[in-house]
N, C-alpha and C positions, 0 to 999 in steps of 0.2 A: 429524294423525299417519299417514296413509293415503298423503301425501304423503315424508314420513320414509321410511317402509317401501317404499314403491315406489322413490324414488332408491336408496336405500341396497341394493336385489335388483339394481336396472341396475347400481350401480354393482361388486357382485359379480360378477356374470354380467362384465359388461367387464374387468374384473381377470383372471378363470379365460380368457378367451379370448387378451385382450394375453398372457400369462401362456406357453398354448397355442401362441400364436403364436410368440413368442419361442425356445421350446425345440425350435420342428420346423423356423422358418427359420433359425435361429441360433445352432442349439443352445446357449441357453442356459438352464441348468437352476438354476441358482442364482442369485439378485436381488444379491449381497455380491460377484459377478462387476462389476457394473455401477460406472464410476465417482462415479455416483450416481444413486438410485434414483426422485430427484427426475424425472428424466427421462421415468418412466414413467406419471406422473402425466396429462399432454397426451394421451399416448396412450390410456389409460384411456377417458378422458371422450369422445375422440373415439370412442371405441366405443360410448360409452354413445347419442353424436346419431345412431347409425344404425341404424335399425330390421334391415335387412336384413344380407346375408351381404357380407363385405368383397370386390369387385373386388378381382383382380390389383394393379393398378394403386395401389388405397388400400392393398392389404399392402404394397408396394413400398414408398411412400411412407413409413407408420409404419414400417417400417423402418431406412431412410436417415433419418428423423427420430430415433430412438434414437440409430445410430452416429454424428452429426455431433454433433448436441446435444451429447453424451458427451464425444466426438472433440475438439470445441472448449472441453467447460466451460463448456456456456452457463448451467448450473445451480450453478457455483462462487461465484457472488460474492452479488447483491442475489437472493436465493431466491423470495422471497414479490411480487416486483416483476414479476422474470421470467415465475415462475407464472401470477401475473392477468394477464400479456401474453398470453402461450400459451392461454392458455383463453378469454379473449377472441377470438383469433385463431381457433380451430376453431368455437367458438358463431358464429361470423359470417359464415364460409364450409364447413360441415362439413368440413373438411378442414386436415391439418397443413401443404399443401403451403404455405402464407403460414408456417412455423415456419422452413420452410428457406430462404423469398425472404428471412425477416426474419436469418438467421445471416448469408447472405451479405452483407446490406447492414451488420453489423457486420464479422466477419472480413474481407470484401472477395473471398473466394472457399469455394466448401464442397470441392473436391477436397485432398486429401493431399499433402502438400511435402517434399520429402528433406528442407529444411533444419527442419521442424518433428517430423517422426516423428522424434525421439528422446527418450534417456531410457528410465525405465524404471516411467511411470506408469502408472496402471490404464486411460487413456484408448486409451493406444497399445497394452495388453499386449489389449484386451478384442476390439480392432480387427483387430490382431494373428489373433490365435485365432478370431475368423469366419470369414477370409479365406482361413486354412491350413485352416480345418475341411471352406468348401466344396471346397477343391483334393482334399481326401480326405484331408489328413494323417492319418500313423498315426504310432504309435510306432517308434520304430527298429529295435527290437528284436523284438517279441511282433507287429506290427502290426494292433492293436488301432486303431480308430478314436479321434479326442483327444477330450475329453468334458471339462469342468467340473469334474465331481468326484473324478477319480480321476488329475488329471496334474498334474505340477511344473513349472516354469518351469527350464531349463536354460542353464547357461552352455557355448555350444559350445567356446569357448576357456574354461578352468577358470581361473576366479579366483586361485586359487595362482600358477599360472604367470604370468600377465600381476601381480600384482603383484610377482612376485620383477622384472618387467620395470621397477618404477616408475610402473603406470601407478594414474589414481585412482581410486575406485570408482564415480566417475559413469559414466567411458568403459568402465569393464569390465562395468559392468551396464547398456549400455545396449538399449536394446531388440533393436538389429541382433546381438546376442550370444549371445538368447535362441532357444531353442526349447519344441516343448512335450513331454515324457516321463513315462513311470509313475517311479515313485519305485523301482521297481527297474531297469529299464534307466540311470535317472541315478544311482544306487550305483554300478553297474557300470561308469560310464565315468571317475567322481570324478575325476583329475586327468589324462587321458589326455590328451597333445597332442591336438590335430583332423587334424594329419596322420599321427597313429597308427591314429586309431579311424575316422574315418571311408569311409575305402578299403574298410570295412569293413561298408558301409551300403548298400543299395539306390539309387542312384542316384536311381529315381522315388520314394524317399521322401524324399529330401533335398530335391530339386525341390519335393515339396508344404509344404515349409515354408522354400524361396528360401532353397537353402542354394546358395552357387555352387559350380560343378561345377569350376573352376579347380584345381587341387591346387596351385599353388603361392599361392593364397591361402588356403590351411590351416595353412603353417610360421608360427608367434609374432611373426618378425619383419617378418609381411604383414600384421599386424593392421588393424590403421589400413585398407589398402586395400580387406582384408575387410568390414570394415563399411561403409565408401561404396560396394560392387558390391553386399553382402547391400542395403544399406538401397532401393538403388535398382531395385531387384530386385521388393522388397517394394512400394516404392509402387506402380511399374507396374501390380502384379499388384490391389493395394486398390482403385488408380483404379477398374482393369478391372471389378470387382465391384462397385463404386460405380456406375459405368455402365449394367452389365447389371440395376440394379433400378429406374434411368431415371433417373441422376441426371445432369444437361445445367450445365455448369459455364460 
């Protein structure tokens, strides 16, 4: 019974500390924002193996582990088997870096590529949010810093405009057409064309969310080129962020 109480207390404390770590370093205040909450389990276990405060390298490795295991869908398949494997890795090394090595062996790389940073899944959304927030991204109207609790995904090119051009929903809802705005700002834009409303927004706010500043790309007829250019900028910025956390791919 004493062992059960002790382990439960360690788990509770580890959970609390990982929750704080995610909020302070990634701005994630809600676990529903994660593609899979299973990604938290190895991190919580890792924290319980460390009697002292985590070093900066250990914190950064934990953040990389969460971001990349989520992005690459590590826990979308055989969850129990994968978690058992990851817990074993942490138990044997008292580190999460082995999980990163395992992801690399499975995928072939760790860095994000333009070919896979597509769609509108929770994996791409979370990574984009984290990096935009790190760049100081704010709401385009009021200037409030973006958070997971009071911001919405906004279509830079309105859906209605793109539907009228005959584009399919997968292309319309691509992550490269998404920005994070308050509900009020989102409603105020509605179906406005980017070439009409983007010139009214401070360029620094656009750049913080990787919006290309070439006004030719803001025209409806250049939507495919806009997606391509913005995806290029986003992926470059995301990989720089991951490198700053210590990623070596």
